[in-house]
C-alpha positions in Angstrom: 80.3 53.8 82.5 81.6 57.3 83.4 84.9 58.4 82.0 88.0 58.7 84.2 89.2 62.0 85.6 92.3 63.8 86.7 93.0 65.4 90.0 95.5 65.9 92.8 96.0 64.5 96.3 95.1 66.9 99.0 95.9 64.7 102.1 94.5 62.2 104.5 91.9 62.6 107.1 89.2 60.6 108.8 85.4 60.7 109.0 82.9 58.9 111.2 80.2 56.7 109.9 76.7 56.1 111.4 78.1 53.6 113.8 80.6 56.1 115.2 83.6 54.3 113.7 86.5 56.3 112.3 87.2 55.7 108.6 90.6 56.7 107.2 90.1 58.6 103.9 92.2 60.2 101.3 90.9 63.6 100.1 91.4 64.3 96.4 90.6 67.4 94.4 89.0 66.0 91.3 88.3 68.4 88.4 87.0 70.4 86.9 88.7 68.8 83.8 88.6 70.5 80.4 88.1 68.3 77.3 91.1 69.2 75.2 90.7 66.8 72.3 88.4 64.0 71.1 90.3 61.2 69.3 88.5 59.4 66.5 89.3 56.4 64.3 89.2 58.7 61.2 92.0 61.0 62.4 93.8 59.0 65.1 92.8 55.3 64.6 91.1 55.0 68.0 88.4 56.4 70.3 89.7 58.5 73.2 89.1 61.6 75.2 91.9 63.9 76.3 91.4 65.8 79.6 93.4 68.6 81.2 93.6 69.6 84.8 95.0 72.7 86.7 95.5 75.9 84.7 98.9 77.1 83.9 99.9 80.8 83.5 100.3 81.6 79.8 103.6 83.4 80.4 104.9 80.2 82.0 103.7 78.0 79.1 105.8 77.3 76.0 104.4 78.0 72.6 103.5 74.3 72.0 101.5 74.2 75.2 99.6 77.3 74.2 99.0 76.1 70.7 97.6 72.8 72.1 94.6 74.6 73.6 94.2 77.5 71.2 94.7 78.3 67.6 97.9 80.3 67.0 99.2 81.7 63.8 101.9 79.5 62.4 103.3 78.3 59.1 101.5 75.0 59.5 98.1 76.6 60.2 98.5 79.0 57.2 99.5 76.1 54.9 96.5 74.1 56.1 94.2 77.0 55.6 95.5 77.6 52.1 95.1 74.0 51.2 91.6 74.0 52.5 92.3 71.4 55.3 90.3 71.8 58.5 92.3 72.3 61.7 91.7 70.2 64.8 89.1 71.9 67.1 90.7 73.6 70.1 89.3 74.1 73.6 90.3 77.8 73.8 91.2 77.6 77.4 94.3 78.2 79.6 97.3 75.8 79.2 96.9 72.8 81.4 99.5 71.4 83.8 98.4 67.7 83.7 97.1 66.2 80.5 96.1 62.5 80.0 94.0 60.5 77.6 91.3 57.9 78.4 90.8 55.2 75.8 87.1 54.5 75.0 85.2 51.8 73.0 82.9 54.3 71.4 82.8 58.1 70.8 82.4 60.0 74.0 79.4 62.2 74.7 81.5 65.2 75.6 82.7 67.8 73.1 85.9 69.8 73.0 85.9 72.6 75.5 83.3 70.9 77.9 84.0 70.7 81.6 83.9 67.4 83.5 83.3 67.7 87.2 83.4 65.3 90.1 79.7 64.7 89.6 80.9 62.3 87.0 81.5 59.7 89.8 77.9 59.8 91.2 76.7 56.2 91.6 80.3 54.8 91.4 81.0 52.5 94.4 84.7 52.0 93.9 87.6 53.6 91.9 91.1 52.9 90.9 93.7 55.6 91.5 96.9 55.8 89.4 99.8 58.0 90.5 103.6 58.2 90.9 105.0 57.0 94.3 107.3 59.0 96.4 110.9 58.8 95.2 113.3 57.6 97.9 116.5 57.5 95.8 118.9 54.5 95.7 118.4 52.4 98.8 119.7 49.1 100.1 117.8 45.9 100.4 116.8 46.4 104.1 114.8 49.6 103.3 113.7 48.5 99.8 112.6 44.9 100.6 112.6 44.7 104.4 115.5 42.3 104.5 116.6 41.3 108.0 120.3 41.9 107.4 123.2 39.7 108.5 123.8 38.6 112.1 125.4 41.2 114.5 127.6 38.6 116.0 131.4 38.1 116.2 133.0 37.8 112.8 130.5 40.1 111.0 132.5 43.3 110.7 130.7 46.3 109.3 128.6 44.1 107.0 125.3 44.0 108.8 123.1 45.6 106.1 124.4 43.6 103.1 122.1 41.5 100.9 124.1 38.3 101.3 124.7 35.8 98.5 123.5 37.0 95.1 124.3 34.4 92.5 123.7 30.7 92.1 127.3 29.3 92.7 126.5 25.6 92.2 127.2 25.5 88.5 127.5 21.7 88.5 123.7 21.4 89.3 122.5 23.2 86.2 122.9 26.7 87.5 124.7 29.3 85.3 126.4 31.0 88.2 124.8 34.3 87.1 122.3 36.5 88.9 118.7 35.5 88.1 116.4 38.1 86.6 114.3 39.7 89.2 116.8 39.2 92.0 116.0 41.6 94.9 119.0 43.9 95.2 119.8 47.5 96.1 118.6 50.1 93.6 116.1 52.9 92.9 113.1 52.8 95.4 109.9 54.6 94.5 109.3 57.2 91.7 107.3 54.7 89.7 103.7 54.5 88.4 101.4 52.5 90.7 97.7 51.7 90.5 95.8 51.2 93.7 92.6 49.3 92.8 89.1 49.0 94.2 89.1 51.9 96.7 85.6 52.5 98.1 84.1 56.0 97.5 83.1 57.4 100.8 81.9 60.9 99.9 81.6 63.3 97.0 81.6 67.1 97.6 80.5 68.8 94.4 80.8 72.3 95.7 84.5 71.9 96.6 85.3 69.4 93.8 86.4 66.8 96.4 86.4 63.0 96.3 87.0 61.0 99.5 88.0 57.4 99.2 88.8 54.8 101.9 92.5 54.0 102.2 95.7 55.4 100.8 96.8 56.4 97.3 100.3 56.6 95.8 102.3 59.8 95.9 102.7 62.8 98.2 100.4 65.7 98.8 99.6 67.9 95.8 100.7 65.0 93.5 98.7 64.6 90.3 96.6 61.4 90.0 94.3 59.7 87.6 90.9 58.3 88.9 88.7 55.9 87.1 85.8 53.5 88.0 87.4 50.3 89.1 87.9 47.5 86.7 88.5 44.9 89.3 86.0 42.1 89.0 84.8 40.2 92.1 84.4 36.5 91.8 80.9 35.2 92.4 80.6 33.6 95.8 79.0 30.2 95.5 77.1 28.9 98.5 78.4 25.6 99.8 76.0 22.8 100.0 75.4 21.5 103.5 
């Protein structure tokens, strides 16, 4: 199975299939990703591949970001060299803006410094897209959970968008009188990690590093996302006996 990749959301569009029907698609710029590190059980305790996406100007990168992709002279490197300890292999590339790891069962085929392109998804029918949703700040229950609000009749004075009763008051029936965990109330809406699963791959444009999937993905335009082959398993359909 191909390894997952990193990219950014370009926007939404639509294309027409062979039947002339319009298909809503999300356009993503996927790769090229640079292999920054290869995790191994000997050094790290697990197999993984670390990818980076979107170059960052060196003058805008802090020293730790520059040292993550290239060997810099430091007290630690000099001490390791004097002790005869090998340093971790570096990709010798520009600092990356978006860095993520993908866990793997076995050692990956790629090496440090290799480029992974959108061609990696050839033959993949569906993908999962992981991103951060748009942050909408602190909102009420009507916007956050689509509550209907209180009646706009006589007696309800400037209290139409309230959540209503919140706690279980009947303590004599085994209730504690406290709010139950998971109670839908006002609070932060959005700005959380969300995975949209099983999105159909509509088209792959290798020249422009574009991947088109059917449907919407989390986050706004130019937001970074993680794309992987879907892990959603379909249940086998058993034919009913007549």
